[in-house]
N, C-alpha and C positions, 0 to 999 in steps of 0.2 A: 820184864823177862822174856815170857812167851814168845812176844812179836819179833825178838832177838833170834829165836833158835829155827830152825829150817828143817828140824826133823822130829818124826813123832815121839812122843814121851809119855811112860806109863806115870800114874800118879803116883807111886814112889819115888821116881826120876825125878819128877816135877820139885818135889818136896825136899831132896837131897841138893838139888840146884838151886831152888828158891833159899836154903839156909847158906849154901856156900858163897853164891853170887850177891844178890841184891843185899841179904842181911850183914855177912861176915865180912866180906873185901871190898863190898860197893860195888855198883856198875860201872864206877870210871876205870876201874882197874879189871873187871872182870870181864867184859864186852871183848877190850884187845887182847885177852890174854890166849895164851895156847889151849887152856882147856875149852873156851867158847869157838876157836878155828877149827880144833880138833874133831868137836861134837857137831858142828856144822858142816864139816867135811865128811861126815859118818863114823869116824873111828871112835867110836864109843868107849873102847879100852885105853886107847891114848887120851881120852879126854878124862877118864876116870882116874889115869896115872897122875896126869897134870893134877888135879886136885891136891894130892898130896904133896905136892912141891911147896905147899902155904903154910908152911911152918916155921914161920920166923916173926919173931916180934921187935922191932925197933932193932932190928940188925941180930937179934938174939937166938940161936938154934933153939928151939923148942923142944928138941928131941932131949935134950940135956935138961933134965929135973931141976939141978938146981939154978937153971934161969927164970924159975918160977913161971913158967908158961906152957906146960908140959899138956895142958886141957886143950890148945888149939891142935896138938896131933892127934888126941881123941877125936875132935870135934871133925878132923879132917876124914880121919877113918870112916867114922859114921855116915858123913856125909858122902863120899867115897863110895859107902857099901849101899846108899839110897839110892843115887844117882847111877850104880852100874847093876841094879836090879835087875835080874832077868836077861842082861845083855849074852850070857852063853846060852841061852834057850833055842 
């Protein structure tokens, strides 16, 4: 993962990105994603926003609790919080 990122990252940011990309959505989807493009362009806030877009599971919107995948929404929020650690400072 780190060899594909062109901007410096803190340890919490690395943890959030590692959870999101290689572990949860996979490198094949992550590396060409808007998240990675924005991150490498230096748009950290935009990259953090893009993490939260990944809330569908087999076409089901995971924001709808009856779809039984709401854990993805929680996980994206957690990953975004870590990946965005300290960007406003």
